[in-house]
C-alpha positions in Angstrom: -173.1 323.0 263.8 -170.3 320.4 264.4 -167.1 321.2 266.2 -165.2 321.0 263.0 -167.5 323.3 261.2 -167.4 325.8 264.1 -163.6 325.7 264.1 -163.5 326.5 260.4 -166.0 329.3 260.7 -164.2 330.8 263.8 -160.9 330.8 261.9 -162.5 332.5 258.9 -164.3 335.1 261.0 -161.2 335.8 263.1 -159.1 336.5 260.0 -161.8 338.6 258.3 -162.5 340.7 261.3 -158.8 341.3 262.0 -158.4 342.5 258.4 -161.4 344.9 258.7 -159.9 346.1 262.0 -156.7 346.9 260.3 -158.4 348.7 257.4 -160.5 350.8 259.8 -158.1 351.6 262.7 -154.7 351.6 260.9 -155.4 352.5 257.3 -158.5 354.5 258.1 -160.1 352.9 255.0 -163.1 350.9 256.1 -164.3 348.4 253.6 -167.7 347.5 255.2 -170.4 349.4 257.1 -170.3 349.5 260.9 -173.5 347.4 261.0 -172.0 344.6 258.9 -168.9 344.6 261.0 -170.8 344.4 264.3 -172.9 341.5 263.0 -169.7 339.6 262.1 -168.3 340.2 265.5 -171.6 339.1 267.2 -171.5 335.9 265.3 -167.9 335.2 266.4 -168.8 336.0 270.1 -171.7 333.4 269.9 -169.5 330.7 268.4 -166.7 331.3 270.9 -169.2 331.1 273.7 -170.5 327.8 272.4 -166.9 326.4 271.7 -164.6 328.3 274.0 -161.8 325.8 273.4 -161.7 326.9 269.7 -161.0 330.5 270.5 -157.8 331.6 268.6 -155.0 333.5 270.3 -155.5 336.5 267.9 -159.3 336.6 268.2 -160.6 340.1 267.9 -163.0 339.4 270.8 -159.9 339.4 273.2 -159.1 343.0 272.4 -160.9 346.3 271.8 -159.7 346.3 268.2 -157.0 347.8 265.9 -153.2 347.7 265.8 -150.8 350.3 267.0 -149.3 352.4 264.2 -145.5 352.6 264.8 -145.0 356.0 263.2 -145.5 357.6 266.6 -144.3 356.5 270.1 -146.5 353.8 271.6 -147.9 354.7 275.0 -149.7 352.6 277.5 -153.1 353.9 278.6 -153.4 354.6 282.4 -157.0 353.5 282.0 -157.9 351.2 279.1 -159.8 352.8 276.3 -162.7 350.4 275.9 -165.3 350.3 273.2 -169.0 350.7 273.7 -171.5 348.0 273.0 -173.5 348.9 270.0 -177.3 348.6 269.4 -179.4 349.2 266.4 -182.9 348.8 267.7 -185.3 350.0 270.4 -185.6 346.5 271.8 -181.8 346.3 272.4 -182.0 349.6 274.4 -184.9 348.3 276.4 -182.9 345.1 277.2 -180.0 347.3 278.3 -182.3 349.3 280.6 -183.8 346.1 282.1 -180.4 344.8 282.9 -179.4 348.1 284.6 -182.5 348.2 286.7 -182.2 344.6 287.7 -178.8 345.3 289.1 -179.4 348.8 290.6 -183.1 349.0 291.2 -185.4 351.8 289.9 -183.3 354.7 291.2 -181.4 355.2 287.9 -180.9 358.1 285.6 -179.1 358.2 282.3 -177.1 360.8 280.4 -177.8 360.9 276.7 -175.1 362.4 274.4 -174.3 362.6 270.7 -172.0 359.9 269.4 -169.5 361.8 267.3 -168.1 360.1 264.2 -164.4 360.8 264.5 -161.3 359.5 266.2 -161.2 358.8 269.9 -158.5 360.6 272.0 -157.3 360.6 275.6 -155.9 363.8 277.0 -153.7 363.6 280.1 -153.6 366.8 282.3 -151.1 367.3 285.1 -151.4 370.4 287.3 -153.7 372.0 284.7 -151.4 371.5 281.7 -151.9 369.2 278.8 -149.1 366.7 279.0 -150.0 364.0 276.5 -152.6 363.1 273.9 -152.9 359.4 272.9 -155.1 357.7 270.3 -157.2 354.6 271.2 -154.8 352.2 269.4 -155.7 348.7 270.6 -157.3 349.9 273.8 -154.2 349.1 276.0 -151.7 351.1 274.0 -152.1 354.0 271.6 -150.0 356.5 269.6 -148.7 359.7 271.2 -150.0 362.4 268.9 -149.5 365.3 271.4 -147.8 367.7 268.9 -150.7 367.3 266.4 -153.4 367.6 269.1 -152.0 370.8 270.4 -152.9 372.4 267.0 -156.6 371.9 267.7 -157.7 375.2 269.1 -160.7 373.9 271.0 -158.4 371.7 273.2 -157.1 373.8 276.1 -153.4 373.7 276.7 -153.8 375.1 280.2 -156.9 374.8 282.4 -158.6 377.4 284.6 -160.4 377.0 287.9 -160.4 374.3 290.5 -159.4 371.1 288.7 -157.9 367.8 289.9 -154.1 367.6 290.0 -153.9 364.7 287.6 -156.7 363.3 285.4 -157.5 362.2 281.8 -160.2 363.6 279.6 -161.6 361.5 276.8 -163.1 362.8 273.6 -163.5 362.6 269.9 -161.5 364.5 267.3 -163.5 365.2 264.1 -163.6 367.2 260.9 -166.3 369.9 260.8 -168.1 369.8 257.4 -166.8 373.2 256.4 -163.1 372.2 257.0 -163.6 368.9 255.3 -165.2 370.5 252.2 -162.3 373.0 252.0 -159.8 370.2 252.3 -161.3 368.1 249.5 -161.7 371.2 247.3 -157.9 371.9 247.8 -157.0 368.2 247.0 -159.2 368.3 243.9 -157.5 371.5 242.7 -154.1 369.8 243.3 -155.2 366.6 241.4 -155.1 364.5 244.5 -157.6 361.7 245.5 -160.5 363.0 247.7 -161.2 361.7 251.2 -164.3 359.6 251.3 -165.7 361.1 254.5 -164.7 363.3 257.4 -163.9 360.4 259.8 -161.2 359.0 257.4 -159.8 362.5 256.9 -159.6 363.1 260.6 -157.8 359.8 261.3 -155.3 360.4 258.4 -154.7 364.0 259.5 -154.0 363.1 263.1 -151.3 360.7 262.0 -149.4 363.2 259.8 -145.9 364.0 260.8 -146.0 367.7 260.0 -148.0 369.4 262.7 -148.2 372.6 260.6 -150.3 370.8 258.0 -152.5 369.4 260.7 -153.1 373.0 262.0 -154.1 374.2 258.6 -156.7 371.5 258.3 -158.7 372.8 261.3 -159.7 369.7 263.1 -162.0 370.1 266.1 -162.8 368.0 269.3 -165.6 367.4 271.7 -164.7 366.1 275.2 -167.1 363.8 277.0 -165.7 361.8 279.9 -163.4 362.5 282.8 -161.2 359.7 284.3 -159.1 359.9 287.5 -158.1 357.8 290.5 -160.4 359.9 292.7 -163.2 361.9 291.0 -164.5 364.7 293.3 -168.1 364.5 291.8 -171.0 362.2 292.3 -172.2 362.1 288.7 -171.0 362.1 285.1 -173.2 365.0 284.3 -171.8 367.1 287.1 -168.2 366.3 286.0 -169.0 367.5 282.5 -170.4 370.8 283.8 -167.2 371.3 285.8 -165.0 370.3 282.9 -166.7 373.0 280.8 -165.8 375.6 283.4 -162.1 374.5 283.2 -162.1 375.3 279.5 -163.1 372.0 277.9 -165.3 372.0 274.8 -168.3 370.1 276.2 -171.4 369.8 274.0 -174.7 371.5 275.0 -176.6 368.6 273.4 -176.7 366.5 276.5 -179.8 365.4 278.4 -180.5 363.6 281.8 -183.2 361.0 281.2 -185.0 359.3 284.1 -187.3 357.1 282.0 -186.5 354.9 279.1 -189.2 356.8 277.1 -187.2 360.0 277.5 -184.1 358.2 276.1 -186.1 357.1 273.0 -187.4 360.7 272.6 -183.8 362.0 272.6 -182.8 359.3 270.0 -185.7 360.2 267.7 -185.1 363.9 268.0 -181.5 363.6 266.8 -182.3 361.1 264.1 -183.6 364.0 262.1 -181.8 366.8 263.9 -178.3 365.3 263.0 -178.8 366.5 259.4 -178.6 370.1 260.6 -175.4 369.7 262.5 -172.1 371.1 261.1 -170.3 367.8 261.9 -171.1 364.1 261.7 -172.7 361.9 264.4 -173.6 358.2 263.9 -175.7 357.6 267.0 -176.5 358.4 270.6 -174.5 357.3 273.7 -176.5 356.4 276.8 -174.6 356.3 280.1 -175.6 355.6 283.7 -175.1 359.0 285.4 -173.9 358.3 288.9 -170.2 357.2 289.2 -171.0 355.0 292.2 -173.5 353.0 290.1 -171.0 352.8 287.2 -168.5 351.3 289.6 -171.1 348.9 290.9 -171.9 347.7 287.3 -168.3 347.4 286.3 -166.9 346.3 282.9 -166.8 343.3 280.6 -163.4 342.5 278.8 -164.3 344.9 276.0 -166.8 347.5 277.3 -168.4 349.2 280.3 -171.7 347.6 281.5 -173.1 351.0 282.3 -173.1 352.5 278.8 -174.3 351.6 275.4 -174.4 353.2 271.9 -177.4 353.4 269.8 -176.2 353.7 266.2 -178.3 355.2 263.5 -178.4 353.3 260.2 -176.8 355.2 257.4 -179.6 356.7 255.3 -180.1 354.5 252.4 -182.5 354.5 249.4 -183.2 352.2 246.6 -183.4 353.9 243.2 -182.7 353.3 239.5 -179.5 354.1 237.7 -180.5 356.2 234.7 -177.0 356.7 233.3 -173.4 357.7 234.0 -171.7 360.9 233.2 -167.9 361.4 233.0 -166.7 364.7 234.3 -163.2 366.1 233.5 -161.5 368.2 236.2 -158.9 370.9 236.0 -156.0 368.4 236.2 -157.7 366.1 233.6 -158.9 363.5 236.1 -162.1 361.8 234.8 -164.7 361.1 237.5 -167.8 359.0 236.8 -171.0 360.3 238.3 -174.2 358.3 238.4 -177.5 359.9 237.3 -180.4 358.5 239.4 -184.1 358.6 239.6 -184.7 361.1 242.5 -184.6 359.6 246.0 -185.0 361.4 249.4 -182.0 360.9 251.7 -181.1 362.8 254.9 -183.6 365.6 254.2 -182.5 366.2 250.6 -183.4 364.9 247.2 -180.6 363.0 245.6 -180.3 362.8 241.9 -176.6 362.1 241.5 -174.0 360.0 243.3 -170.2 359.7 242.9 -168.7 356.5 241.5 -165.2 357.6 242.3 -163.3 355.7 239.6 -163.2 352.7 237.2 -162.3 350.3 240.0 -165.4 351.2 242.0 -167.6 350.6 239.0 -166.0 347.2 238.4 -166.3 346.2 242.1 -170.0 347.0 242.1 -170.5 345.1 238.8 -172.7 348.0 237.8 -175.1 347.6 234.8 -177.2 350.2 233.1 -180.7 350.7 234.7 -179.7 348.7 237.7 -181.7 349.2 241.0 -179.0 350.5 243.3 -178.7 351.2 247.0 -177.6 354.8 247.6 -176.2 355.9 251.0 -175.7 359.3 252.5 -174.2 358.6 256.0 -170.8 359.9 256.9 -170.2 360.9 253.3 -170.9 364.4 252.2 -171.5 363.2 248.6 -174.0 360.4 248.2 -172.5 357.1 246.9 -173.8 353.8 245.5 -173.0 351.0 247.9 -174.5 348.0 246.2 -176.8 346.7 243.5 -180.0 344.8 244.0 -179.6 342.0 241.5 -183.2 340.9 241.8 -184.3 343.8 239.6 -181.6 343.4 237.0 -182.8 342.9 233.4 -181.4 339.9 231.5 -180.4 342.2 228.6 -178.8 345.0 230.7 -175.3 346.0 229.7 -172.3 346.6 232.1 -171.3 350.2 232.7 -168.0 350.6 230.9 -165.5 353.2 231.8 -164.8 355.4 228.8 -161.6 355.2 226.8 -161.6 358.7 225.3 -162.0 362.1 227.0 -165.8 363.0 226.7 -164.8 366.7 226.0 -162.0 366.5 223.5 -161.8 362.9 222.4 -158.2 362.3 223.5 -157.3 358.8 224.6 -157.3 358.6 228.4 -154.2 357.5 230.3 -153.7 355.9 233.8 -150.5 356.3 235.6 -149.0 353.2 237.4 -150.2 353.1 241.0 -153.0 355.5 240.5 -156.8 354.7 240.5 -157.8 357.6 238.3 -157.8 357.9 234.5 -157.1 361.3 233.1 -157.0 363.2 229.9 -153.5 364.3 229.0 -154.6 367.0 226.6 -154.1 369.7 229.2 -153.7 372.6 226.8 -156.7 372.1 224.6 -159.3 370.2 226.6 -162.1 372.8 227.4 -163.0 371.8 231.0 -159.3 371.6 231.8 -158.7 375.0 230.3 -161.6 376.5 232.2 -160.4 374.8 235.4 -156.9 376.2 234.9 -158.2 379.7 234.4 -160.4 379.5 237.5 -157.5 378.1 239.5 -155.2 380.9 238.1 -157.4 383.7 239.3 -158.3 382.1 242.7 -157.5 383.9 245.9 -154.5 381.7 246.9 -153.0 382.0 243.4 -153.2 385.3 241.5 -156.1 386.7 243.5 -157.9 388.3 240.6 -161.2 388.7 242.4 -162.9 390.8 239.8 -163.0 387.8 237.4 -165.0 385.5 239.8 -168.7 384.7 239.8 -168.9 383.2 236.3 -167.1 386.1 234.5 -164.1 383.9 233.5 -166.5 381.4 231.9 -168.2 384.1 230.0 -164.9 385.4 228.6 -163.9 381.9 227.7 -167.2 381.0 226.0 -166.8 384.1 223.9 -163.4 382.8 222.7 -161.5 385.8 224.0 -159.1 383.7 226.0 -157.8 380.1 225.4 -155.2 380.0 228.2 -154.0 381.9 231.2 -151.5 384.1 229.3 -154.4 385.4 227.2 -155.8 387.2 230.3 -153.1 389.8 230.1 -154.0 390.6 226.5 -157.6 391.6 227.3 -158.6 395.2 226.6 -161.5 397.4 227.7 -163.1 397.0 224.3 -162.9 393.2 224.4 -164.9 393.0 227.6 -167.3 395.9 227.6 -170.9 394.8 226.8 -170.5 391.1 227.4 -173.4 389.4 229.2 -174.9 386.1 229.8 -177.8 384.6 231.8 -176.7 381.8 234.1 -179.2 379.1 235.0 -178.0 377.0 237.9 -178.1 373.2 237.4 -179.8 372.7 240.8 -182.8 374.7 239.6 -182.0 377.8 241.6 -182.7 381.4 240.7 -181.1 382.4 237.4 -178.8 385.5 237.3 -177.2 387.7 234.7 -173.5 388.3 234.4 -172.8 391.5 232.5 -169.7 393.6 231.9 -170.4 397.3 232.4 -167.9 400.1 232.6 -167.0 399.8 236.3 -166.8 395.9 236.1 -164.4 396.1 233.1 -162.2 398.7 234.9 -162.0 396.5 238.0 -160.9 393.5 235.9 -158.2 395.5 234.0 -156.9 396.9 237.3 -156.9 393.5 239.1 -154.9 392.0 236.2 -152.3 394.7 236.6 -152.1 394.4 240.3 -151.6 390.6 240.0 -148.2 391.3 238.5 -147.0 392.0 242.1 -147.9 388.5 243.3 -144.8 386.7 244.7 -143.1 383.9 242.8 -144.4 381.0 245.0 -148.0 382.0 244.3 -147.4 382.4 240.6 -145.9 378.9 240.6 -149.0 377.6 242.3 -151.2 379.4 239.9 -149.6 377.6 236.9 -151.6 374.6 237.9 -148.8 371.9 237.7 -150.3 368.6 238.6 -149.7 367.6 242.2 -148.1 371.0 243.0 -150.3 372.5 245.7 -149.8 375.7 247.7 -147.3 374.1 250.1 -145.2 372.3 247.4 -145.1 375.5 245.3 -143.7 377.4 248.3 -141.0 374.7 248.9 -140.0 374.8 245.2 -139.9 378.6 245.2 -137.6 378.5 248.2 -135.3 375.9 246.7 -135.1 377.4 243.2 -135.0 381.1 243.3 -136.3 381.7 239.7 -138.2 379.8 237.1 -135.1 379.1 234.9 -133.5 377.2 237.8 -136.6 375.2 238.3 -137.1 374.4 234.6 -133.5 373.1 234.4 -133.7 370.9 237.6 -133.4 367.2 237.1 -135.3 364.6 239.1 -132.6 364.2 241.8 -132.4 367.9 242.3 -136.2 368.1 242.7 -136.4 365.2 245.1 -133.7 366.9 247.3 -136.4 369.4 248.2 -138.4 368.7 251.3 -141.8 366.9 250.6 -141.0 366.3 246.9 -141.3 362.6 245.9 -141.3 360.7 242.7 -144.8 361.6 241.6 -144.4 365.4 242.1 -140.9 365.4 240.6 -142.1 363.5 237.5 -145.1 365.9 237.1 -142.9 369.0 237.4 -140.4 367.7 234.8 -143.3 366.7 232.4 -144.8 370.2 232.8 -141.7 372.0 231.7 -141.0 369.5 228.9 -144.2 370.7 227.2 -143.5 373.3 224.6 -146.9 375.0 225.1 -146.3 375.4 228.8 -142.9 377.0 228.1 -144.5 379.5 225.6 -147.2 380.4 228.2 -144.5 381.1 230.8 -142.6 383.2 228.3 -145.7 385.3 227.5 -146.4 385.7 231.2 -142.8 386.9 231.8 -143.2 389.4 229.0 -146.3 390.8 230.7 -144.4 391.3 233.9 -145.4 388.5 236.2 -143.0 387.6 239.0 -141.0 384.5 238.2 -138.1 385.0 240.6 -138.0 384.8 244.4 -135.7 386.0 247.2 -132.3 384.6 246.7 -131.2 382.4 249.6 -128.6 383.7 251.9 -125.1 382.4 251.3 -123.9 379.6 253.7 -122.3 381.0 256.8 -119.6 378.3 256.6 -118.5 375.5 254.2 -118.0 372.8 256.9 -120.5 370.6 255.1 -119.7 371.5 251.5 -120.2 368.6 249.2 -122.1 366.6 251.8 -125.7 365.5 251.3 -128.0 364.6 254.2 -131.4 362.9 254.7 -133.1 364.1 257.8 -135.6 361.8 259.4 -137.4 361.6 262.8 -138.0 363.9 265.7 -135.1 365.8 267.4 -134.5 367.0 271.0 -133.2 370.5 270.4 -134.3 371.4 266.9 -137.3 370.9 264.6 -136.6 369.1 261.3 -136.8 372.4 259.4 -134.3 374.0 261.8 -131.9 371.0 261.3 -132.2 371.4 257.5 -131.5 375.1 257.7 -128.4 374.4 259.8 -127.2 371.9 257.1 -127.7 374.5 254.4 -126.2 377.3 256.4 -123.0 375.2 256.6 -122.9 374.4 252.9 -124.6 371.0 252.9 -127.5 369.8 250.9 -130.8 368.1 252.0 -132.3 365.2 250.1 -135.8 363.8 250.7 -134.9 360.1 250.1 -132.0 357.9 250.8 -129.9 356.9 247.7 -126.3 355.9 246.9 -125.5 359.6 246.7 -126.5 360.3 250.3 -123.5 360.9 252.6 -125.3 360.8 256.0 -128.7 360.0 257.4 -129.4 362.2 260.4 -131.7 360.2 262.6 -134.0 361.4 265.4 -136.6 359.6 267.4 -139.4 357.9 265.4 -137.2 357.6 262.3 -139.0 355.8 259.5 -137.9 352.1 259.4 -137.8 352.1 255.5 -135.2 354.9 255.5 -133.1 353.2 258.2 -133.2 349.8 256.3 -132.1 351.5 253.0 -129.3 353.4 254.7 -128.0 350.2 256.3 -128.3 348.3 253.0 -126.3 351.0 251.2 -123.8 351.3 254.1 -124.6 354.9 254.6 -123.6 356.3 258.1 -126.6 357.0 260.4 -125.7 359.8 262.7 -127.4 361.3 265.8 -128.3 364.9 266.6 -125.2 365.0 268.9 -123.0 363.7 266.1 -124.3 366.4 263.8 -123.7 369.2 266.3 -120.2 367.9 266.7 -119.7 368.1 262.9 -120.7 371.7 262.6 -118.6 372.5 265.7 -115.6 371.3 263.7 -115.6 367.7 264.6 -116.9 364.6 262.8 -119.0 361.7 263.8 -117.5 358.5 265.1 -116.9 356.0 262.4 
């Protein structure tokens, strides 16, 4: 390769890898596999070694990787958070062992640990108290996410026992499978796009501004490395045992290996065993155990010389695409699902894989009967990652996304800025009707437990109900004697659903009891697109009855915390539909609760006629407390800055977009101290 060719390739690789770093670390939306990324980086390292004078100032080899997100305070790491060197073969591990023994001799032992697939975190403890939690960032600086990390219950806020005065604990924050599945089920019910895998969800969650939402998502954390100026232990393994005694969540899946064969045995055991874990791992970490030997081996610019990661390849299989089904969800979203010739992946037989949306089908250039590569790695649901064109028939036809709803024939629509197509026939499309009924009776909505386990489908299939209001017209005679044999799609054991005397009585009683459910849950139960449990509560607090909410315009809706354009438009569209209004009318006649607790009258009118946008983090109050103070003095809160905003109340970490818009509109930006002066009777300095 000539010098000119090398320069062009180095420039291209530098740009490409930096883009992938940004997608992975900042956006939490990786576009290529870890293996592909590592191979690109290895090529760049080789070229820069051969032509060091061509190394660019922004070369990803000069840093650990990633950019610092500026939504949180940027904090310098006391000890750099370096990456581990990755390997994908036994030969590379053997080479690592040979280098270690060449430097240290034969008196070496390794600690083998699971490589968790999540988000790296550094925890600073002073005098036994958690002081700060910082993400990896670019390795030198990271984001201070302490408030969010404190919501993770497995992370101790105060330690017990005999611990160092000041030290850092490194670990990995992750989404357990159970929590991740629950989160995606909730997002699907709310008509929101699903997270692709637990790692992306963990990264996105940890960067959320509302720590209460983070707490509800139930992240978890494993800790795996202690760092301090002086470590009072001889070995890494000993430090982990002591850290466990202080209250840290240290895995039991750790082994001391004195021979390389023992390392390989640990790797092989977990290659199959990882499928049984309730969380994701993507490999094994091998570390030299003794701290003195670690210090002797030292570091490269990017990684420690005394540790290496063996990364498992995502389980892949080559199989044939039989066809594509299009499924309609409760909110009308149409999801393409690939039907495949059965292939064994991660211990299970895979017959179906998600295709997500029309854009994914187009990006894959998917044709009927293609031979496709199916992956089940970090993803809970298998996905098609590529097509093997060598097997494509010359007469095969591209897979086309449908134009009409497969259930009711209505023309599909796609909102601007959204990836999904959906059926707008919400009040007549069968799967949407069934989905709305199942949502309506669910525990977090009307909590009509007696109608679960297939009973609602049986009633619907017998045409006794066509919408949620029909539930309250059901009688004993309608239900008694209904039965159906349900055969699971996965080939499981069939079961019979039958309505006997006690079953029917329980259903009628549950329907009657549901009339006591509070307004916020009734609002959630209506199934308005994008109105989840939290948004329903916000709306119920802002508008004390359904009439007020139905009459609210877009500006009034967007003045409510967490309500943006998309939600406001959806609420307005819902109440503009005559069928929805008739349904609400019928439910009101049946006695459902469509009014909430009236808000207390303002304690003063100091801020009457003034509207505020609150942004950032404050010293003396939370944002919710600040907003309550505004309302208690007669003011109004708006979610976004507009020409009708009177003041922007800015705390630390205020969003730059809101600041720029306020400046452009010449809207006063006031501090917390200014605001306190206002409600004390003064006014901010002009």
